[in-house]
C-alpha positions as CSV (number, residue, x, y, z in Angstrom):
1,M,74.6,133.0,95.6
2,F,77.2,134.9,92.5
3,G,75.5,137.3,90.0
4,G,76.9,138.0,86.4
5,N,79.0,141.4,88.1
6,E,80.4,139.1,90.8
7,W,81.8,136.8,87.9
8,L,83.5,139.7,86.8
9,I,84.8,141.2,88.7
10,V,86.6,137.4,89.8
11,A,87.3,137.4,86.5
12,V,89.3,140.5,85.8
13,V,91.4,139.8,89.4
14,A,92.4,136.3,88.2
15,L,93.2,137.3,84.9
16,V,95.4,140.1,86.7
17,L,97.0,137.8,89.8
18,F,98.0,135.2,87.4
19,G,98.2,136.4,83.6
20,G,96.2,135.6,80.7
21,S,98.9,132.2,79.6
22,Q,98.6,130.1,83.4
23,L,94.8,130.3,83.7
24,P,94.2,127.5,81.2
25,K,97.4,125.3,83.2
26,L,95.4,126.5,86.7
27,A,91.9,125.4,85.1
28,K,94.2,122.2,83.9
29,N,95.3,121.2,87.4
30,L,92.0,122.2,89.4
31,G,90.5,120.1,86.9
32,S,92.7,117.2,87.7
33,A,92.9,117.5,91.6
34,Q,88.8,117.3,91.4
35,K,89.1,114.3,89.1
36,E,91.3,112.8,91.9
37,F,89.0,114.0,94.9
38,K,85.7,112.2,93.5
39,K,87.9,109.0,92.7
40,G,89.0,109.2,96.1
41,L,85.5,109.4,97.2
42,A,84.2,106.3,95.2
43,E,87.3,104.3,96.5
44,G,86.8,105.1,99.7
45,K,82.9,104.8,99.5
46,E,83.9,100.8,98.0
47,D,86.3,100.2,100.9
48,E,83.2,101.1,103.3
49,E,80.9,99.2,101.5
50,T,82.8,95.5,100.9
51,P,84.5,95.0,104.1
52,S,87.9,92.9,104.1
53,A,87.9,89.1,104.4
54,S,91.9,90.1,105.7
55,T,90.5,92.0,108.7
56,T,92.1,90.2,111.1
57,P,91.4,91.5,114.8
58,P,94.3,94.0,116.6
59,A,97.5,92.0,117.6
60,S,98.8,92.6,120.8
61,S,101.6,94.7,121.4
62,G,104.4,91.9,122.3
63,T,104.4,92.4,126.0
64,P,102.7,89.9,128.1
65,A,100.1,91.5,130.2
66,A,101.2,92.2,133.9
67,K,100.7,89.3,135.9
68,E,99.4,89.1,139.5
69,T,101.4,87.1,141.5
70,P,100.3,85.5,145.1
71,S,100.9,87.5,147.8
72,D,102.4,85.2,150.6
73,N,100.1,86.3,153.3
């Protein structure tokens, strides 16, 4: 996908844009975001595999359904 020269250009551009002191902070934030994303995926997969016993059918909206009244015919 990317060769050595392309990665070198990306690194130089990142260094120019963010500065040398900001790159470690940026890398740390990206790493923690990736860790949270993977954790969320794992939790979602667990929820999908183990159905909850407290799952209940949807409750009614509180308004009664329209009732048909007998016609006077």
